[in-house]
N, C-alpha and C positions, 0 to 999 in steps of 0.2 A: 447373536452377533458373534462372528468368529474373531479371534485376536487380531488377525490381519485387517479385517474391515474396521475394527475398533481403532487400530493405530492409524488407518487411512483417514477415518473421520476426524480423529484428533489432529492429524497433520493438516487437513483442510481447514479446520477451525483455527489452528495456529497461523495458518497462512493468511486467513482473513484478519487476524490480530496484527500480523506483520504489515498488511496493507494499510490498516488504520494507523499503525505507528509511522508508516511512510508519510501519511498526511500530517500527523502531529509533528514529525520532524520538519516538514516543510513549513508548518506554522511557526514552530520555534525558530527556525532559520530566518523567517521573515521578520519576526519580532526582534531577533538578535541584530537586525540591521547590518548585514554582512559581517557578522561576528564581532561587531564593535561593542556589544554589550556583554560583558563576561558571564553573567549568570544565565542569560538566554542562550549564549553560545555553548556553555557547559551542558545545559539541558538538551540542546539540539544534539550534541555529541553523545550524550547518554541515551537518548531515544534511538539514535542510529545504531549504537552498540547493542541495545536490547533487540532491535529488529534483526541485526546480523546474527545474534545468538539463536533467535527463533528460526530464522531461515536455515541456519546450520543444522538444526534438528529436522526441519521439514524436508530438506533434500535427501535425507536418509530413506524417506518413504515415497515422496513425489519426485519425479525427474527434475533435475536442476533447472533446465530450460523452462519447463512448465511452471515451476514454483516462482522463478524470477519474473516471468511474463505476467503471472497473476498478481504478484506483489506490486510490481511497478505499474501495472494497469490500474489496480485499485488506487494506488497512490496518485497516478496521473488524473484519473477521473475525479477522485476525492479532492485533489489539490485544486482543480479547476472550480469545483463546486464551493469549496471553502473560500477561495479567492473572491468568488462572486458574492457569497452570502456575508462574509465578514470583512473583506478588504476592499469592497466596492469596485472590484475589477469588472470591466464591461464584458458582455458576451454577445456575439452575433449568432444568428440562427444557424449558420453553417458550423460554428463551433459547437453548438448544442448537439447537432447531428453527429459530429465527430466523436464527442464524448459518449453519445448513445451507441455508436459503433464500437467503441472500446468496451462498453458494458456487454454488448451482444457478443463480442469476441471472447470475453471472460466467461460468460455463460456457456458458450460453445466449447471452450477448453475444458471446463468442469464437466460438461455433459459427455464429453468423449473420453474421459478418464476412467 
């Protein structure tokens, strides 16, 4: 593996971590009840800060638009799934199809890089 492909693989791995942090940030924000619970609010801000730091590294290797789209796409799809699984949020069939389209789009973005 060449150094460039090694840094590219690391960047994509970190981008996946940033996407997971996006979901954790959303969960912490939900638990913080609109920032009215100080500890949860602080955790939410800490998670967002770490995600920002990771993205600031990733955009050195992956184009910023691509990195942002993948991170937010992972966060959006993951946020919907976490909402359904842990916060009893309803989901209609058409919403499931839309989440699936987000995932297909993310795979397409990765496949064309």
